[in-house]
C-alpha positions as CSV (number, residue, x, y, z in Angstrom):
1,M,142.5,20.4,143.7
2,R,140.6,17.5,142.1
3,M,142.5,15.1,140.0
4,R,141.2,12.8,137.4
5,E,142.0,9.3,138.2
6,P,143.4,9.1,134.3
7,F,145.9,11.4,135.3
8,R,147.0,9.8,139.0
9,K,148.0,7.1,136.4
10,L,149.9,9.1,134.4
11,I,151.8,10.3,137.1
12,M,152.8,6.8,137.8
13,I,154.2,6.4,134.2
14,S,155.8,10.1,133.8
15,N,159.1,8.8,133.3
16,K,158.0,7.9,129.5
17,E,160.7,8.3,126.8
18,N,161.2,11.8,125.5
19,N,161.5,11.6,122.0
20,Y,161.0,15.1,120.9
21,D,162.5,18.6,122.2
22,L,159.2,20.4,122.6
23,S,155.6,19.1,122.6
24,V,152.9,21.8,121.5
25,I,149.4,21.2,122.7
26,I,146.9,23.2,121.3
27,V,142.9,22.7,122.8
28,N,140.1,23.2,120.2
29,Y,136.6,24.9,120.9
30,K,135.3,26.4,118.2
31,S,138.6,27.6,116.9
32,E,139.1,25.7,113.1
33,H,139.3,29.0,111.6
34,Y,142.2,29.8,113.2
35,L,144.2,26.8,113.3
36,E,145.7,26.6,110.0
37,Q,147.4,30.1,110.8
38,C,148.1,28.9,114.0
39,L,149.7,25.9,112.6
40,A,151.6,27.2,109.8
41,S,153.4,29.9,112.1
42,I,154.5,27.0,114.3
43,Y,156.2,25.3,111.2
44,R,157.7,28.6,109.9
45,T,159.5,29.8,113.4
46,I,160.3,26.3,114.5
47,G,161.3,25.0,111.2
48,G,164.6,22.5,111.8
49,Q,165.6,24.2,114.9
50,M,164.8,21.3,117.2
51,S,162.5,18.1,117.1
52,F,158.8,18.8,118.0
53,E,155.3,17.6,117.5
54,I,152.0,19.0,117.9
55,I,149.1,17.8,119.7
56,I,145.8,19.2,119.1
57,V,143.0,18.1,121.6
58,N,139.6,18.5,120.1
59,N,137.1,19.8,122.8
60,Y,134.4,20.3,120.0
61,P,133.7,17.1,118.0
62,E,131.6,18.8,115.8
63,E,134.7,20.2,114.1
64,K,136.2,17.2,112.2
65,L,139.5,19.6,111.5
66,E,140.0,17.6,107.8
67,K,141.7,20.3,106.3
68,I,144.1,20.4,109.7
69,R,144.7,16.4,109.0
70,Q,145.2,16.9,105.3
71,S,147.6,20.1,105.7
72,F,149.6,19.1,108.6
73,P,149.8,15.1,108.4
74,G,152.3,14.9,111.2
75,T,149.8,16.6,113.6
76,K,148.0,14.0,116.2
77,V,144.4,15.0,116.9
78,I,142.9,13.9,120.0
79,V,139.0,13.9,120.2
80,S,137.7,14.7,123.9
81,S,134.2,13.4,124.5
82,K,133.2,16.5,126.1
83,N,134.2,20.0,126.7
84,G,135.9,19.8,130.0
85,G,137.7,23.5,129.5
86,F,141.6,24.5,129.1
87,G,142.8,22.8,131.9
88,Q,141.4,19.4,131.0
89,G,142.4,19.5,127.1
90,N,146.3,20.5,128.3
91,N,145.7,17.4,130.7
92,V,144.8,15.1,128.1
93,G,147.5,16.4,125.7
94,A,149.9,15.9,128.0
95,W,149.1,12.6,128.6
96,E,150.1,12.0,124.8
97,A,152.8,14.4,125.0
98,S,156.6,12.8,124.0
99,G,158.5,16.1,124.3
100,E,160.9,17.2,126.9
101,Y,159.0,20.5,127.0
102,L,155.6,21.4,126.9
103,W,154.3,24.4,124.8
104,L,150.6,25.4,125.8
105,L,149.4,27.2,123.1
106,N,146.2,28.7,122.3
107,P,144.4,28.1,119.0
108,D,143.8,31.7,118.0
109,T,147.5,32.3,118.1
110,E,150.5,33.2,115.7
111,V,153.9,33.2,115.8
112,I,155.2,36.5,115.1
113,T,159.2,36.4,115.9
114,G,161.5,34.7,118.3
115,D,164.0,32.6,118.2
116,L,162.7,29.2,120.0
117,R,166.4,27.9,120.6
118,S,166.7,30.4,123.3
119,V,164.0,29.1,125.1
120,M,165.2,25.4,124.8
121,E,168.8,26.7,126.1
122,E,167.5,28.9,129.1
123,F,165.4,25.6,130.4
124,R,168.7,23.7,129.9
125,Q,170.9,26.0,131.5
126,N,169.0,26.9,134.2
127,A,167.7,24.2,136.3
128,G,165.5,26.3,138.4
129,L,163.1,27.4,135.5
130,G,160.0,26.0,135.7
131,A,157.8,27.6,133.3
132,L,158.2,30.3,130.8
133,G,155.9,32.7,128.9
134,C,155.7,35.1,125.8
135,C,155.0,38.8,124.7
136,L,151.4,38.8,123.3
137,M,150.5,40.9,120.8
138,T,147.3,42.4,119.9
139,E,146.0,42.4,116.2
140,Y,146.7,46.3,116.1
141,G,150.3,45.9,116.9
142,K,150.1,46.7,120.6
143,I,151.5,44.4,123.4
144,Q,148.1,42.9,125.1
145,E,147.5,43.7,128.7
146,W,147.8,40.7,131.5
147,G,150.7,38.4,129.6
148,A,152.2,38.0,132.7
149,G,152.0,39.5,136.4
150,T,152.8,39.8,139.8
151,E,151.2,38.1,142.9
152,I,147.5,38.0,143.0
153,T,146.1,39.6,146.3
154,L,142.9,41.5,147.5
155,W,144.9,44.3,147.7
156,D,146.0,43.9,144.0
157,L,142.7,43.5,142.6
158,L,141.6,46.7,144.3
159,K,144.4,48.6,142.9
160,N,143.8,46.7,139.4
161,N,140.1,48.4,139.9
162,L,141.7,51.6,140.4
163,G,144.2,51.2,137.0
164,I,147.1,51.4,139.4
165,C,148.7,48.3,138.1
166,A,152.0,46.9,139.2
167,S,151.9,43.9,136.8
168,R,152.3,46.3,133.6
169,K,155.5,46.8,134.4
170,I,156.2,42.9,133.7
171,W,154.2,42.6,131.1
172,E,155.6,46.0,129.1
173,S,159.3,45.2,129.8
174,G,161.3,44.6,127.0
175,N,164.1,42.6,129.2
176,R,163.8,38.7,130.5
177,Q,162.6,39.1,134.3
178,E,161.2,36.9,136.7
179,A,157.4,36.9,137.4
180,A,154.6,35.4,139.6
181,W,152.4,33.8,136.5
182,V,152.6,34.1,133.0
183,A,149.8,33.8,130.6
184,G,148.5,30.2,129.7
185,T,148.0,31.2,126.3
186,A,151.5,30.8,125.3
187,L,153.2,29.0,128.2
188,F,156.5,26.8,128.0
189,V,156.9,24.3,131.0
190,R,159.1,21.4,131.9
191,K,156.6,18.3,131.2
192,D,158.4,16.6,134.4
193,L,157.3,19.2,136.4
194,F,153.8,19.4,134.9
195,L,153.0,16.2,135.7
196,G,154.5,16.1,139.1
197,I,152.5,18.7,140.1
198,G,149.4,17.1,138.8
199,G,148.8,19.6,135.4
200,I,146.2,21.9,135.5
201,D,143.5,22.0,138.2
202,E,140.8,20.9,136.0
203,D,138.2,22.4,138.7
204,I,138.8,25.8,136.8
205,F,137.2,25.5,133.7
206,M,138.7,28.8,132.3
207,Y,140.6,31.7,133.7
208,F,143.3,31.7,136.4
209,E,144.5,28.1,135.3
210,D,147.7,29.6,134.4
211,V,147.8,31.7,137.2
212,D,147.4,28.6,139.9
213,L,149.7,26.2,137.6
214,C,152.6,28.7,138.0
215,K,151.8,29.6,141.7
216,R,151.9,25.9,142.3
217,I,155.2,25.7,140.1
218,R,156.6,28.4,142.2
219,E,155.4,26.2,145.4
220,A,157.6,23.5,144.2
221,G,160.8,25.5,144.1
222,R,161.0,26.8,140.6
223,Q,160.9,29.9,139.1
224,V,158.4,31.4,136.3
225,F,160.0,33.7,133.6
226,Y,158.7,36.1,131.4
227,F,160.6,36.1,127.5
228,P,159.0,39.3,125.8
229,E,161.8,38.3,122.8
230,I,159.1,35.9,121.8
231,K,156.0,37.5,120.4
232,I,152.8,35.9,119.8
233,L,150.2,37.4,118.2
234,H,146.5,36.5,120.1
235,K,143.4,37.0,118.2
236,C,141.5,37.3,122.2
237,G,138.3,35.2,122.8
238,G,138.0,33.9,119.7
239,S,136.4,30.4,121.4
240,Y,133.5,32.6,122.8
241,G,132.2,34.6,119.9
242,E,129.8,37.3,120.1
243,D,127.2,35.4,121.6
244,G,129.7,34.1,124.5
245,K,130.4,37.4,126.5
246,K,128.2,36.9,129.3
247,R,129.4,33.4,130.0
248,Q,133.1,34.7,129.5
249,K,132.4,37.0,132.1
250,Q,130.7,34.2,134.3
251,N,133.7,32.0,134.0
252,Y,136.1,34.9,134.6
253,Y,134.6,35.4,138.1
254,D,133.9,32.0,139.1
255,S,137.7,31.2,138.9
256,L,138.7,34.2,140.5
257,V,136.7,33.3,143.6
258,Y,137.8,29.6,143.1
259,Y,141.4,30.8,143.0
260,F,141.2,33.1,146.2
261,K,139.5,30.2,148.0
262,K,142.4,28.0,147.2
263,H,145.2,30.0,147.6
264,R,144.5,33.5,149.9
265,P,143.5,33.8,153.5
266,R,139.8,33.5,154.3
267,L,138.8,36.9,155.1
268,E,140.0,37.9,151.4
269,T,137.9,35.1,149.9
270,S,134.7,36.7,151.6
271,I,135.6,40.1,150.5
272,V,136.0,39.1,146.9
273,K,132.6,37.3,147.0
274,T,130.8,40.3,148.5
275,L,132.8,42.4,146.1
276,R,131.9,40.0,143.0
277,K,128.0,40.4,144.1
278,S,128.0,44.6,144.3
279,F,130.4,45.2,141.5
280,F,131.3,42.6,138.8
281,N,128.1,41.1,138.1
């Protein structure tokens, strides 16, 4: 995993005082039209339950976010010089975060329901818990697929394409449970752990960065849990738009191959590359 030099320096000073319980980090890219509803839902849900800050990393400087600055004056907006992807944006936000815990949250989301105090309590009572994911909901009131899942292997990938999905039992469950990974759409993580393992791998532009992050959290000896009582509306793919579907698909399969190359045996990676050329293009 490539780690940018500023992040190396940050890890060296990661004992920064925690002034808040929670730092909400949102990476914006052509998503300004979603942000107002997203931030309003955060304030409605958290209220006075805990101290928090909101950090928006703006990867699309053409959007000045002036309305957001006016409507939510306490929000910190960091303008990025380039669009380095979801991982880079969240790492930049983590550099500036003063919360004990981070909440990585997509801009095209709204908090529907859930007591976030239960999340903080779970982290504080369970020292082994590293990251926690939420139940993602579609605009039609259905549970969104792939909000959490099992270990990703070649066998799992083949079964998924045949409609045999072991991960479904996790994301459709109404019970808290351990998972191999949870979606980065709305992911809570301990800040010290996030910094300690090097943040999100910035060589992954988009897709599988959350799976990779959770993999490294588990390799560090911590658990990943799925919390279905925290429900998040997700308006999928907001930053791509209608003209970006081909690019979206390209990003997905580039990241899939990268993940297998990083974490799976060489033979599995070779087969995934072959399958991609044969069936996934």
